[in-house]
C-alpha positions in Angstrom: -132.9 -35.3 -28.2 -133.2 -35.7 -24.4 -134.0 -32.8 -22.0 -133.8 -30.9 -19.8 -130.1 -30.2 -20.3 -127.6 -28.8 -17.7 -127.0 -25.1 -18.0 -123.3 -25.6 -18.7 -121.2 -28.3 -20.2 -119.6 -30.8 -17.8 -116.0 -29.6 -18.6 -117.1 -26.0 -17.9 -118.6 -27.2 -14.5 -115.4 -28.9 -13.6 -113.3 -25.9 -14.5 -115.7 -23.5 -12.7 -115.5 -25.5 -9.5 -111.7 -25.8 -9.7 -111.6 -22.0 -10.0 -113.8 -21.6 -7.0 -111.5 -23.9 -5.0 -108.4 -22.4 -6.4 -107.1 -25.8 -7.5 -106.4 -27.8 -10.6 -109.5 -29.3 -12.3 -108.0 -32.8 -11.8 -107.6 -32.2 -8.1 -109.5 -34.6 -5.7 -111.2 -31.6 -4.2 -113.3 -31.1 -7.3 -114.7 -34.6 -7.1 -115.5 -34.1 -3.4 -117.3 -30.7 -4.1 -119.3 -32.3 -6.9 -120.4 -35.0 -4.5 -121.3 -32.3 -1.9 -123.5 -30.5 -4.4 -125.1 -33.7 -5.7 -128.8 -33.7 -4.6 -129.1 -37.4 -5.5 -126.1 -38.7 -3.5 -128.3 -40.1 -0.8 -129.7 -42.7 -3.1 -126.4 -44.5 -3.0 -127.4 -45.6 0.5 -130.3 -47.5 -0.9 -128.0 -50.0 -2.5 -125.5 -52.6 -1.4 -122.0 -51.7 -2.7 -119.7 -54.7 -3.0 -116.7 -54.7 -0.6 -113.2 -55.3 -1.8 -112.8 -58.4 0.4 -115.7 -60.2 -1.3 -114.5 -59.9 -4.9 -113.1 -63.1 -6.5 -110.3 -61.4 -8.6 -109.1 -58.9 -5.9 -105.4 -58.7 -4.8 -105.7 -57.8 -1.1 -102.1 -56.6 -1.1 -103.2 -53.7 -3.3 -106.4 -52.6 -1.5 -108.0 -52.1 1.8 -110.3 -55.1 2.2 -113.0 -53.1 4.0 -113.3 -50.4 1.2 -116.1 -50.3 -1.2 -115.4 -51.6 -4.7 -115.7 -49.1 -7.6 -118.7 -50.6 -9.4 -119.0 -49.3 -13.0 -121.0 -52.3 -14.3 -124.6 -51.2 -14.0 -124.8 -51.5 -17.8 -124.5 -55.3 -17.3 -126.0 -55.9 -13.8 -127.3 -53.2 -11.5 -126.6 -53.3 -7.8 -129.1 -54.8 -5.3 -131.5 -52.3 -3.7 -131.5 -52.9 0.1 -135.3 -53.2 0.1 -135.3 -56.3 -2.1 -134.7 -58.6 0.8 -137.6 -57.0 2.8 -140.0 -57.4 -0.1 -139.0 -61.0 -0.8 -139.4 -61.9 2.9 -142.9 -60.3 2.9 -144.0 -62.6 0.1 -142.2 -65.7 1.5 -143.9 -65.0 4.8 -147.3 -64.6 3.2 -146.8 -67.9 1.4 -145.7 -69.6 4.6 -148.6 -68.3 6.6 -151.6 -68.4 4.2 -150.6 -70.4 1.1 -153.0 -69.8 -1.8 -154.7 -66.9 -0.1 -151.7 -64.8 -1.0 -153.1 -64.6 -4.6 -155.6 -62.1 -3.4 -154.2 -60.2 -0.4 -151.3 -57.9 0.5 -149.7 -55.0 -1.4 -148.6 -57.4 -4.1 -151.5 -59.9 -4.6 -149.9 -62.6 -6.6 -152.6 -62.8 -9.3 -152.0 -59.1 -10.2 -148.4 -58.9 -9.0 -147.2 -57.4 -12.3 -150.1 -54.9 -12.5 -149.5 -53.7 -9.0 -146.2 -52.1 -9.9 -146.6 -51.3 -13.6 -147.5 -47.7 -12.8 -144.0 -47.2 -11.6 -142.7 -47.8 -15.2 -144.7 -45.1 -16.8 -142.3 -42.2 -16.3 -139.2 -44.3 -17.0 -140.3 -45.3 -20.5 -142.6 -42.3 -21.2 -145.8 -44.3 -21.8 -149.4 -44.8 -20.6 -149.9 -47.5 -18.1 -152.0 -49.6 -20.4 -149.2 -49.5 -23.0 -146.8 -51.4 -20.7 -146.7 -55.0 -19.6 -144.1 -56.5 -17.2 -143.6 -60.1 -18.3 -141.2 -62.8 -19.4 -137.6 -62.1 -20.4 -136.4 -59.6 -23.0 -135.9 -61.9 -26.0 -139.2 -63.8 -25.2 -141.0 -60.5 -25.4 -139.1 -59.6 -28.6 -140.3 -62.8 -30.2 -143.9 -62.3 -29.1 -143.9 -58.7 -30.5 -142.3 -59.7 -33.8 -144.8 -62.5 -34.3 -147.4 -59.8 -34.5 -145.6 -56.9 -36.1 -143.5 -58.8 -38.7 -145.9 -59.8 -41.4 -143.7 -60.0 -44.5 -145.1 -59.7 -48.0 -143.3 -60.4 -51.3 -142.6 -56.6 -51.6 -142.1 -55.7 -48.0 -140.1 -58.4 -46.2 -137.0 -56.9 -44.7 -136.1 -56.2 -41.1 -133.6 -53.4 -40.6 -131.1 -53.5 -37.7 -127.6 -52.4 -36.9 -124.9 -54.8 -38.1 -123.4 -55.3 -34.6 -126.7 -55.6 -32.7 -126.6 -57.6 -29.5 -126.5 -61.4 -30.4 -130.0 -62.1 -28.9 -131.5 -59.5 -31.2 -129.6 -60.8 -34.2 -130.7 -64.4 -33.5 -134.3 -63.4 -32.8 -134.5 -61.5 -36.1 -132.8 -64.3 -38.0 -135.1 -66.9 -36.7 -138.2 -64.8 -37.3 -137.2 -64.5 -40.9 -136.6 -68.2 -41.2 -139.9 -68.9 -39.5 -141.6 -67.2 -42.5 -139.5 -69.4 -45.0 -137.5 -66.4 -46.2 -133.9 -66.0 -47.1 -131.9 -64.3 -44.3 -129.4 -62.9 -46.7 -132.2 -61.1 -48.6 -134.5 -60.1 -45.7 -132.1 -59.2 -42.9 -130.8 -55.7 -43.8 -127.9 -54.8 -41.6 -126.4 -51.3 -41.6 -122.7 -50.9 -40.7 -120.6 -47.9 -39.7 -118.5 -46.3 -42.3 -115.1 -47.7 -43.0 -112.8 -46.7 -40.1 -115.6 -45.5 -37.9 -117.0 -47.2 -34.7 -120.5 -45.7 -34.6 -123.3 -45.3 -37.0 -124.1 -41.9 -38.5 -127.7 -40.8 -38.3 -127.7 -39.5 -41.8 -126.7 -43.0 -43.0 -129.5 -44.7 -41.1 -132.0 -42.2 -42.4 -130.7 -42.6 -46.0 -131.1 -46.4 -45.9 -134.7 -46.0 -44.6 -135.5 -43.5 -47.3 -133.9 -45.5 -50.1 -135.1 -49.0 -49.0 -138.1 -48.3 -46.8 -140.6 -49.6 -49.3 -139.1 -53.1 -48.8 -138.7 -52.9 -45.0 -141.4 -54.4 -42.9 -139.9 -53.7 -39.5 -137.1 -51.5 -38.2 -135.7 -52.9 -35.0 -132.8 -50.9 -33.5 -131.2 -50.8 -30.1 -132.2 -47.7 -28.2 -128.6 -47.6 -27.0 -125.9 -49.8 -28.5 -124.5 -52.3 -26.0 -120.8 -52.1 -27.2 -120.2 -48.5 -28.4 -122.6 -46.9 -25.9 -124.2 -44.9 -28.8 -127.7 -43.6 -28.1 -129.7 -43.6 -31.3 -132.1 -40.8 -32.2 -135.3 -42.8 -31.5 -137.8 -40.1 -32.5 -136.0 -39.4 -35.8 -135.7 -43.1 -36.7 -139.4 -43.7 -35.8 -140.5 -40.7 -37.9 -138.4 -41.8 -40.9 -139.7 -45.4 -40.7 -143.3 -44.3 -40.5 -142.9 -42.1 -43.5 -142.1 -45.2 -45.5 -144.8 -47.3 -44.0 -142.6 -49.4 -41.7 -143.3 -50.6 -38.2 -140.6 -49.3 -35.8 -139.5 -51.0 -32.6 -136.6 -50.8 -30.2 -134.7 -53.0 -27.8 -134.2 -50.7 -24.9 -132.1 -53.0 -22.7 -129.3 -50.4 -22.4 -131.6 -47.3 -22.6 -134.2 -48.0 -20.0 -133.3 -46.4 -16.6 -130.3 -44.8 -18.3 -131.8 -42.0 -20.6 -135.1 -40.3 -20.7 -137.6 -42.0 -23.0 -140.9 -40.7 -24.5 -142.2 -43.8 -26.3 -145.8 -42.7 -26.5 -145.1 -39.2 -27.6 -142.5 -40.4 -30.2 -145.0 -42.8 -31.7 -142.8 -45.8 -31.3 -144.8 -48.9 -32.4 -143.3 -51.4 -30.0 -140.4 -51.9 -27.6 -139.1 -54.3 -25.1 -136.5 -54.2 -22.3 -134.8 -56.2 -19.6 -134.7 -54.9 -16.0 -131.5 -56.3 -14.5 -129.2 -53.6 -15.9 -130.0 -50.0 -15.0 -133.3 -51.1 -13.4 -131.5 -53.2 -10.8 -133.9 -56.1 -10.6 -131.3 -58.9 -10.3 -130.1 -61.5 -12.8 -132.9 -62.8 -14.9 -135.3 -60.1 -13.6 -138.8 -59.5 -15.0 -138.7 -57.8 -18.4 -141.0 -55.3 -20.0 -142.9 -54.6 -23.3 -144.6 -51.6 -24.8 -147.2 -51.4 -27.6 -148.5 -48.0 -28.6 -152.2 -47.4 -27.9 -152.7 -46.7 -31.6 -152.4 -50.4 -32.2 -154.8 -51.4 -29.4 -157.5 -52.7 -31.9 -155.3 -53.8 -34.8 -152.3 -55.7 -33.4 -153.1 -58.9 -31.5 -150.9 -61.6 -30.1 -150.1 -64.5 -32.3 -149.7 -66.7 -29.2 -152.3 -66.4 -26.5 -152.2 -67.5 -22.8 -154.6 -67.4 -19.9 -153.3 -64.2 -18.5 -154.1 -62.4 -21.8 -157.8 -62.9 -20.9 -159.7 -60.1 -19.1 -159.4 -60.6 -15.3 -163.1 -60.0 -14.7 -164.0 -63.2 -16.5 -160.7 -65.1 -16.4 -162.0 -67.5 -13.8 -165.2 -68.4 -15.6 -163.2 -71.1 -17.2 -165.5 -71.3 -20.2 -162.6 -71.2 -22.7 -164.2 -68.3 -24.5 -161.4 -65.8 -24.9 -162.0 -62.2 -23.9 -158.6 -60.8 -24.9 -157.3 -57.7 -23.1 -156.7 -55.0 -25.7 -153.2 -53.9 -26.4 -150.0 -55.2 -24.8 -151.6 -56.8 -21.8 -153.2 -59.3 -24.1 -149.7 -60.5 -24.9 -149.2 -61.8 -21.3 -149.0 -65.6 -21.3 -148.7 -66.7 -17.7 -149.1 -65.5 -14.1 -146.4 -63.1 -12.9 -143.4 -64.6 -11.0 -144.0 -62.8 -7.7 -140.4 -63.1 -6.4 -139.2 -61.3 -9.5 -141.9 -58.7 -9.0 -140.5 -58.0 -5.6 -136.9 -57.1 -6.7 -138.2 -54.9 -9.5 -140.6 -53.2 -7.2 -137.8 -52.2 -4.8 -135.8 -50.6 -7.5 -138.7 -48.8 -9.3 -139.7 -47.1 -6.1 -136.2 -45.6 -6.0 -136.6 -44.3 -9.5 -139.9 -42.8 -8.7 -138.3 -40.8 -5.9 -135.2 -39.8 -7.9 -137.0 -39.1 -11.2 -135.5 -39.8 -14.6 -135.0 -36.1 -15.4 -132.8 -35.6 -12.4 -130.9 -38.8 -12.9 -130.2 -37.9 -16.5 -128.9 -34.5 -15.5 -126.5 -36.1 -13.0 -125.5 -38.7 -15.5 -124.5 -36.1 -18.1 -122.2 -34.5 -15.5 -120.9 -37.7 -14.0 -119.9 -39.3 -17.4 -118.7 -35.9 -18.6 -116.4 -35.7 -15.6 -115.1 -39.2 -16.5 -114.5 -38.1 -20.1 -112.8 -34.9 -18.9 -110.4 -36.8 -16.7 -109.6 -39.4 -19.3 -108.8 -36.8 -21.9 -106.6 -34.9 -19.5 -104.4 -38.0 -18.7 -104.6 -40.1 -21.8 -105.5 -37.9 -24.8 -103.8 -38.9 -28.0 -103.3 -35.2 -28.6 -101.0 -35.0 -25.6 -98.1 -37.3 -26.7 -95.7 -35.4 -24.4 -97.3 -37.2 -21.4 -95.8 -40.4 -22.8 -98.6 -42.6 -21.5 -100.5 -45.3 -23.4 -103.4 -43.8 -25.2 -107.0 -44.3 -24.2 -109.6 -43.9 -26.9 -113.2 -43.2 -26.2 -115.3 -44.7 -29.0 -118.6 -43.6 -27.4 -119.9 -40.4 -28.9 -118.8 -37.3 -27.0 -122.1 -35.4 -27.3 -124.4 -36.0 -24.4 -127.5 -36.4 -26.6 -125.8 -39.3 -28.4 -124.9 -41.4 -25.3 -126.0 -42.5 -21.9 -123.7 -43.0 -18.9 -121.5 -45.7 -20.5 -118.1 -45.0 -22.1 -116.4 -47.7 -24.1 -112.6 -47.4 -24.0 -110.0 -48.9 -26.2 -106.3 -48.8 -25.6 -103.0 -48.6 -27.4 -101.9 -51.6 -25.4 -103.7 -55.0 -25.0 -107.0 -54.5 -23.1 -106.6 -57.8 -21.4 -103.7 -56.7 -19.2 -105.5 -53.4 -18.3 -108.7 -55.2 -17.4 -106.9 -57.7 -15.2 -105.0 -55.0 -13.3 -108.3 -53.0 -12.8 -109.9 -56.2 -11.4 -107.1 -56.7 -8.9 -107.7 -53.2 -7.5 -111.4 -53.6 -7.1 -112.7 -51.8 -10.2 -115.7 -53.7 -11.5 -116.3 -53.1 -15.2 -116.2 -55.4 -18.2 -114.4 -56.2 -21.4 -116.1 -56.8 -24.7 -114.7 -58.1 -27.9 -113.0 -57.1 -30.0 -111.1 -54.6 -27.9 -113.3 -52.6 -25.6 -113.6 -52.0 -21.9 -117.0 -50.7 -20.9 -117.2 -48.2 -18.0 -120.6 -47.1 -16.7 -120.9 -44.7 -13.8 -124.5 -45.0 -12.8 -126.1 -41.9 -11.3 -128.2 -43.7 -8.8 -125.3 -45.2 -6.8 -122.0 -44.0 -8.3 -120.2 -40.9 -7.0 -117.9 -38.4 -8.6 -115.2 -39.6 -6.2 -115.7 -43.1 -7.7 -114.7 -41.6 -11.0 -111.7 -39.8 -9.4 -110.4 -43.0 -7.8 -110.9 -45.0 -11.1 -108.9 -42.5 -13.0 -106.1 -42.6 -10.4 -106.0 -46.4 -10.6 -106.2 -46.5 -14.4 -103.4 -44.0 -14.7 -101.2 -45.9 -12.3 -101.8 -49.1 -14.2 -101.0 -47.5 -17.6 -97.9 -45.7 -16.2 -96.6 -49.0 -14.8 -97.3 -50.8 -18.1 -95.3 -48.1 -19.9 -92.4 -48.4 -17.6 -92.3 -52.2 -17.9 
């Protein structure tokens, strides 16, 4: 689904480099060579990497306090770009020196702060500039979009979603259905993985759309599932939904900045995303929304605010609405300039790196992690007598981003606690997963190598005890 692809599979790359170095594929020299050949490695210097000594759960007897932590949690909160502080200080300085004049001057005039950086989102989501708005928080945007796209009728009243969607999506959909006075049990159509499986099969998703599409008003899927790390086939789901007359939208919280997106070309009707994960804008950062240009004259906001009014006449103050066509008419209030600053700093890095290059590195980086995990902890190698590590994320690159979700043959709580003590920053998710996400912008292949060494040591120690 995503392209361009590397010329060889990650496992083949690892083995090729090992052969060139005349060493074992699991040797540290392979990781170091991969980092030497990484043309994106310098972007790591654009971010602050947490130090061991600053982590609350660290055991300083087990680490060097001056070392960098191993940060594999960009799927939850991205690291801080170093330019954030500079950009924040620019706006604070402007505010201090000129007060309200800051609305109209500088590289980020406050009155158009969001518009001043929206062009930097185009290539990340694959859309035209006028199809994108930077505003609010993710779930607020989801509600605003559903208020316009979800117009249930007695025949077509369902919203289709994955059964284990992120709670905010689940609650938003549930409340939207209730807002229309409908029965959640009848109108909220959730699709589950097959018995004994962790991820959804595309053929099952498409079958439900084919069989029940006439009763489905809106299909709302994650672009990439927060728990399993499964990347859904966005163009295929969109095409199938449109064939049955459904609107198709996506929550791209875990996909944006992680995988290549072509929202306009794929014909997606609407989408929304947060920016504090792979887009590194900081906790509670400014979110985004997309509405395809084909809806510019037919889909209008159900709730209107002053910033949905055309800028050229906004200050006439005559209360005669001149609504901006498309997604920008959905803007309610003036942009929070301090949130614009942090997102601006990150988006400039993405513009330099490009999503195509980041995706290529991501495939190799996560593929290297998968290779190492299977070498040490594959259930098909019982002779190694180590606890088993299962990867529930799909193995095919086109079905995942950078995140791998791991489950263990021993309790995850003990594994996670020991990783924390050693400066590995990842997270655990119920029921039994640990999510590990090597991010191509600031993670290295040597990070992966060190993680595997620590994990193996922990599991070996657990086995002995």
